[in-house]
C-alpha positions as CSV (number, residue, x, y, z in Angstrom):
1,M,180.3,164.2,160.8
2,R,181.0,160.3,161.1
3,K,177.4,159.8,162.1
4,L,176.3,161.9,159.0
5,R,178.1,160.2,156.8
6,V,176.9,156.7,157.9
7,F,173.6,158.2,157.8
8,Y,174.2,159.4,153.9
9,T,175.9,156.0,153.3
10,R,172.8,154.2,154.6
11,K,170.5,156.1,152.7
12,L,172.3,155.9,149.1
13,G,172.7,152.2,150.0
14,R,169.0,151.6,150.1
15,F,168.1,153.8,147.3
16,V,170.6,152.0,145.1
17,G,168.7,148.6,146.3
18,R,165.4,150.0,145.5
19,C,166.7,151.1,141.9
20,V,168.0,147.8,141.3
21,G,165.0,145.9,142.6
22,L,162.9,148.0,140.4
23,L,165.2,147.3,137.3
24,G,164.7,143.6,138.1
25,V,161.0,143.8,138.0
26,L,160.9,145.8,134.9
27,F,163.5,143.2,133.1
28,L,161.1,140.1,134.4
29,I,158.1,141.7,133.1
30,V,159.9,142.6,129.6
31,N,160.9,138.8,129.5
32,L,157.6,137.7,130.0
33,I,156.1,139.7,127.2
34,S,158.7,138.9,124.9
35,C,158.4,135.3,125.9
36,Q,154.3,135.7,124.9
37,D,155.0,137.2,121.8
38,D,157.5,134.3,120.9
39,F,154.7,132.0,122.0
40,Q,151.8,133.6,120.2
41,E,154.2,133.9,117.0
42,N,154.5,129.8,117.3
43,V,150.6,129.2,117.3
44,E,149.1,128.3,113.9
45,P,146.1,130.4,113.0
46,P,143.0,128.5,112.8
47,V,142.3,126.6,109.6
48,T,138.8,127.5,107.7
49,P,137.4,124.7,106.4
50,P,137.1,124.8,102.3
51,E,133.6,125.6,101.1
52,E,131.5,122.6,100.1
53,T,131.4,122.6,96.2
54,V,127.9,122.5,95.0
55,T,127.7,120.8,91.5
56,P,125.1,122.6,89.7
57,P,122.2,120.4,87.5
58,V,122.4,120.0,84.1
59,Y,119.4,121.0,82.2
60,M,117.9,119.5,79.1
61,L,115.1,120.4,76.6
62,L,113.4,118.1,74.2
63,N,114.8,119.6,71.1
64,G,116.2,116.4,70.1
65,K,116.5,115.2,66.2
66,Y,114.0,112.6,66.8
67,K,110.2,112.5,68.0
68,S,107.0,110.2,67.3
69,G,103.4,110.5,68.3
70,V,103.8,114.1,69.4
71,N,103.5,117.8,68.4
72,L,105.9,119.7,70.5
73,T,105.7,123.6,71.1
74,L,108.8,125.1,72.9
75,H,108.1,128.2,74.6
76,E,110.7,131.2,75.2
77,D,110.5,130.3,79.0
78,S,111.9,126.8,78.0
79,T,108.5,125.5,78.7
80,C,107.5,122.8,76.5
81,T,104.3,121.9,75.6
82,I,103.6,118.2,74.4
83,E,100.4,117.3,72.6
84,T,100.4,113.1,72.3
85,T,98.8,112.0,68.9
86,D,99.2,108.3,69.1
87,G,99.6,105.4,71.6
88,D,103.4,105.6,71.7
89,P,104.5,109.2,72.1
90,W,108.0,110.1,72.5
91,A,110.6,112.6,72.3
92,T,114.3,113.3,72.8
93,T,116.4,115.5,74.3
94,G,119.3,117.6,72.9
95,V,122.8,115.8,73.1
96,F,125.1,116.7,76.1
97,A,127.7,119.3,75.2
98,E,130.4,118.1,77.8
99,D,130.2,115.1,80.3
100,V,127.6,115.0,82.9
101,P,129.3,115.3,86.5
102,E,128.6,112.0,88.0
103,E,127.3,113.4,91.0
104,C,123.9,114.4,88.8
105,N,122.1,111.2,88.7
106,V,118.3,112.1,89.6
107,L,116.4,113.3,86.7
108,E,113.7,115.7,87.7
109,F,111.1,117.9,86.1
110,E,108.1,119.9,86.6
111,Y,105.0,119.3,84.6
112,Q,101.0,119.6,84.4
113,T,98.7,117.2,82.6
114,T,95.2,116.4,83.7
115,L,95.5,112.9,82.7
116,G,98.6,111.9,83.8
117,M,101.3,109.6,82.4
118,S,100.6,105.9,82.4
119,N,104.2,104.7,82.5
120,L,107.2,107.2,81.7
121,E,109.7,105.3,80.1
122,L,113.3,106.3,79.6
123,F,115.8,105.4,77.0
124,F,119.7,106.1,77.6
125,M,120.5,107.1,74.4
126,D,124.7,106.4,73.5
127,V,126.2,108.5,71.3
128,E,127.8,105.5,69.6
129,T,124.7,103.0,69.6
130,G,121.8,105.1,69.7
131,I,118.7,103.6,70.8
132,D,119.1,100.3,72.3
133,P,115.8,98.8,74.0
134,A,118.1,97.2,76.7
135,H,119.1,100.5,77.8
136,S,116.1,101.6,79.3
137,M,114.0,101.8,82.5
138,S,110.6,102.5,83.6
139,A,110.1,105.6,85.8
140,G,106.3,104.3,86.6
141,Q,103.2,106.6,86.7
142,V,103.2,110.3,86.8
143,P,100.3,111.2,88.8
144,A,97.6,113.6,86.9
145,S,98.2,117.3,88.3
146,E,96.4,120.6,87.1
147,E,99.0,122.6,89.1
148,W,102.7,122.6,88.6
149,A,104.3,119.5,90.1
150,S,107.6,118.0,90.5
151,F,108.6,114.5,89.2
152,S,112.1,112.7,90.1
153,V,113.5,109.4,89.7
154,R,117.2,108.1,90.8
155,L,119.3,107.1,87.9
156,K,122.6,106.2,89.5
157,E,122.6,102.7,88.7
158,Y,121.3,102.9,85.5
159,R,124.2,105.7,84.3
160,K,127.0,103.3,85.7
161,N,125.6,100.3,84.1
162,F,124.9,102.0,81.1
163,N,127.9,103.9,81.0
164,W,125.6,107.0,79.9
165,G,126.2,110.8,80.4
166,K,128.8,111.3,78.2
167,K,129.6,114.0,75.6
168,G,127.0,113.6,72.9
169,D,124.5,111.3,75.0
170,N,120.8,112.4,75.1
171,L,117.7,111.0,76.8
172,R,114.5,109.6,75.1
173,M,111.4,110.1,77.0
174,D,108.2,108.1,76.3
175,F,105.2,109.7,77.8
176,G,102.8,106.8,78.4
177,T,100.2,105.5,75.9
178,D,97.3,108.1,76.1
179,P,96.6,109.4,72.5
180,N,95.0,112.4,73.3
181,N,97.3,114.0,76.2
182,T,98.4,117.5,76.9
183,I,101.6,118.0,78.9
184,Q,103.5,121.0,80.0
185,M,107.0,120.5,81.2
186,R,109.7,122.4,82.4
187,N,113.1,122.4,83.9
188,I,114.2,119.0,83.0
189,R,117.6,118.3,84.7
190,L,120.0,116.0,86.2
191,R,120.6,116.9,89.4
192,V,122.7,115.6,92.7
193,M,120.9,113.5,95.0
194,N,119.2,115.2,98.3
195,D,119.7,113.6,101.9
196,E,116.3,111.6,101.5
197,E,117.5,110.0,98.0
198,K,120.8,109.2,99.4
199,K,119.0,107.2,102.0
200,E,116.9,105.3,99.7
201,E,119.7,104.7,97.4
202,E,121.5,103.2,100.4
203,E,118.7,101.1,101.8
204,E,118.3,99.6,98.3
205,K,122.1,99.1,97.9
206,N,121.6,97.2,101.7
207,E,118.7,95.3,100.0
208,A,120.5,94.0,96.8
209,L,123.5,93.1,99.1
210,N,121.4,91.1,101.4
211,K,119.6,89.4,98.3
212,E,122.9,88.6,96.9
213,K,124.3,87.1,100.6
214,Y,120.6,85.2,100.6
215,E,121.1,83.4,97.0
216,Q,124.8,82.5,98.2
217,G,123.6,81.0,101.5
218,I,121.2,79.0,99.0
219,K,124.0,77.8,96.8
220,D,126.2,76.8,99.7
221,Y,123.6,74.5,101.2
222,L,123.0,73.0,98.2
223,S,126.7,71.9,97.7
224,K,127.4,71.4,101.5
225,E,128.2,67.8,102.7
226,Y,126.4,67.4,106.0
227,A,127.3,64.7,108.4
228,C,123.7,64.4,109.5
229,H,120.7,63.2,107.2
230,I,117.2,62.5,106.5
231,T,117.4,59.4,104.6
232,D,113.2,59.2,104.1
233,V,109.9,60.6,104.6
234,T,106.7,58.4,104.2
235,V,103.0,59.8,104.6
236,G,101.0,56.8,105.6
237,E,97.1,57.1,106.3
238,T,97.2,58.6,109.7
239,S,101.1,59.4,110.3
240,V,104.1,60.6,108.9
241,T,107.2,58.8,109.5
242,I,110.8,60.2,109.3
243,Q,114.1,58.4,109.2
244,G,117.7,59.5,109.3
245,D,120.6,59.9,111.3
246,Y,123.0,62.6,113.4
247,T,126.3,62.5,114.6
248,G,128.0,64.9,117.0
249,E,127.8,66.8,120.4
250,G,125.1,68.8,121.4
251,T,121.2,68.5,121.5
252,F,119.5,67.8,118.1
253,F,116.3,67.9,117.2
254,L,114.1,67.0,114.3
255,G,112.6,70.0,112.9
256,E,109.6,70.5,110.8
257,I,109.6,73.1,108.1
258,P,106.0,74.0,106.8
259,P,105.5,75.8,103.4
260,F,105.3,79.1,105.0
261,V,108.6,78.9,106.9
262,D,111.8,79.9,105.1
263,M,114.5,77.7,106.7
264,F,117.0,80.5,105.4
265,K,115.9,82.9,107.4
266,T,114.5,81.3,110.8
267,E,116.8,81.8,113.6
268,K,114.6,79.4,115.7
269,I,112.6,76.4,114.7
270,E,109.3,76.5,116.2
271,F,108.1,72.7,115.2
272,K,110.6,70.4,116.6
273,I,111.0,67.0,118.0
274,P,113.8,65.9,120.4
275,L,115.9,63.3,119.3
276,S,118.2,60.6,121.4
277,E,119.0,58.1,118.9
278,N,122.0,58.7,116.8
279,S,119.7,56.6,114.0
280,F,116.1,57.3,114.4
281,S,113.0,56.5,112.9
282,Y,110.2,58.9,114.1
283,T,106.4,58.5,113.9
284,V,104.1,61.7,113.8
285,R,100.7,60.4,114.5
286,S,97.4,62.5,113.7
287,L,95.5,63.9,116.8
288,C,93.2,65.8,114.0
289,L,90.0,64.4,113.0
290,L,90.6,66.5,109.5
291,W,93.4,64.3,108.9
292,E,92.7,64.4,105.2
293,I,93.2,68.2,104.8
294,L,96.3,67.5,107.2
295,N,97.7,64.7,105.2
296,M,97.9,67.2,102.2
297,I,99.8,69.7,104.0
298,V,102.2,67.6,105.6
299,V,103.2,66.2,101.9
300,L,104.4,70.5,101.7
301,S,106.5,70.1,104.6
302,K,110.3,69.4,104.6
303,W,112.0,67.8,107.3
304,A,115.7,68.3,108.4
305,V,118.0,67.8,111.8
306,F,119.1,71.0,113.8
307,K,121.5,71.2,116.6
308,E,119.9,73.4,119.2
309,G,121.4,76.7,120.1
310,A,120.7,79.6,122.7
311,D,119.9,82.0,120.1
312,V,120.1,80.3,116.6
313,D,119.3,76.8,115.9
314,E,122.0,75.2,113.3
315,L,120.9,73.4,110.4
316,V,123.0,70.1,110.3
317,S,121.4,68.1,107.3
318,H,119.9,68.8,104.3
319,A,115.9,69.2,104.2
320,R,114.2,66.2,102.5
321,Y,110.1,66.4,101.4
322,A,108.2,63.3,101.6
323,N,109.1,60.6,99.2
324,V,106.2,61.0,96.6
325,D,106.3,57.1,95.9
326,A,105.6,56.5,99.6
327,I,102.3,58.9,100.1
328,H,99.2,57.2,101.0
329,A,96.6,57.4,97.9
330,K,93.3,57.4,99.4
331,Q,92.1,55.8,95.9
332,S,94.0,54.2,93.3
333,V,93.0,54.8,89.8
334,E,93.6,52.1,87.0
335,A,95.6,53.0,83.9
336,V,93.7,54.0,80.9
337,P,95.0,52.6,77.5
338,L,96.2,55.3,75.3
339,K,95.0,55.3,71.8
340,S,98.0,56.9,70.5
341,K,101.4,58.4,71.7
342,K,100.5,62.2,70.4
343,G,99.4,64.1,73.8
344,L,99.5,67.5,75.1
345,G,101.4,68.6,78.4
346,G,100.0,71.6,80.4
347,L,96.8,71.9,79.3
348,I,94.4,74.7,80.8
349,N,90.7,74.7,80.8
350,H,89.8,77.3,78.3
351,G,86.4,77.2,76.2
352,L,88.4,78.6,73.2
353,L,90.8,75.3,73.1
354,T,88.0,73.0,72.6
355,H,88.0,73.0,68.7
356,D,91.7,73.1,68.6
357,L,91.8,70.2,70.8
358,D,89.6,68.4,68.2
359,E,91.9,69.4,65.2
360,L,95.2,68.1,67.4
361,G,94.0,64.9,67.6
362,I,95.8,63.9,70.5
363,S,94.3,61.1,72.8
364,S,95.7,62.3,76.3
365,A,96.6,65.7,78.1
366,T,98.0,66.4,81.4
367,I,96.6,69.0,83.6
368,N,98.8,70.6,86.4
369,I,97.0,71.4,89.8
370,P,99.4,73.4,92.4
371,I,98.1,72.3,95.8
372,S,99.1,75.5,97.0
373,N,96.6,77.2,95.2
374,F,94.0,75.8,97.4
375,M,95.7,77.0,100.6
376,H,95.3,80.8,101.7
377,L,96.3,83.2,104.5
378,S,93.6,85.6,104.1
379,E,89.9,84.5,104.1
380,Q,88.0,84.1,100.6
381,P,84.8,83.2,99.9
382,G,83.7,79.7,100.8
383,D,87.2,79.0,102.3
384,I,87.0,76.5,105.5
385,P,89.6,78.0,108.3
386,I,91.8,75.0,109.7
387,Y,93.6,75.8,112.9
388,I,97.4,74.0,112.2
389,W,101.0,74.9,112.9
390,R,99.8,77.3,115.5
391,K,98.1,79.4,112.4
392,N,94.5,79.4,110.9
393,I,95.1,77.8,107.2
394,L,92.3,78.3,104.8
395,F,91.1,75.9,102.1
């Protein structure tokens, strides 16, 4: 009986232990599921990006109050037939019912014309001042097309500069200079720039910034006080003498700046003479038999002191041209006594002026002869090529 009780007790204990273990496992699973639910409840749902807002174009019709030199016919499908009757044809659009969105800065339209438009001009008419010639632009030539073609022009800077596009403003379009042109035009609109136009706009903006930077660089150069100097440049019969001085540490050289070199854009000077004395007088002698031509070219060169750099040569003096009073003259012409004080400056050679000059009663005239007019980089009939400055210069 004791054995039976012991056996029964052991079996009961095992059963209870297994039940407790099973309940523990179930409790653990429930807790894990509960924690997972809690974790999922704390996770923020994914954010859906807002849809990009597309600004619709603003359409216009050539139904304004004013026109000249044209016969206009507006069809039911909003196509407009323009028949020009004189050499200055133009028409205006209706006024804007509300402000034009800032993003709509491209004028585009579709057209047909067998003659094209020699020059499409746009006048940005203001609700307050009306037509102002200063508030206009030339959009260029519109090519001829017998099929429907598209023409567009960017207006962002004009809209900004003229404060144009407000409620009540409108546009005047001048259709070239042909008095017998027939133009079909439709879908005249102001729209948002596409990617290609945005790229072009950015490139033009960068170009304008570079131009401003370039102009500021010239102003800074002119107002700067340099420690080094070119004091004189004289052109002799067979040589050029450059005098000057420099100070500072580093390697310095005398640089020649020919007419075709922009010293504000050049990083490394090609034509250089090393300097070793702080105060120098350096004579460049000609090894060219055509020294007369060389002499003429050297007169146009500038000379300056540079400090040599690894990548960029630093300009350390103002550049100087040859002293006009110290240029060797091949011949000397005696002064001609003037018959009177009355003269004329900047005379040009033209047959129609002969009679007028006689009636003016002048006794002298000056004629401007730019030396650079005799120099070419591309060959023209009768030119003589001269190899100098490592380039072919044509005369």
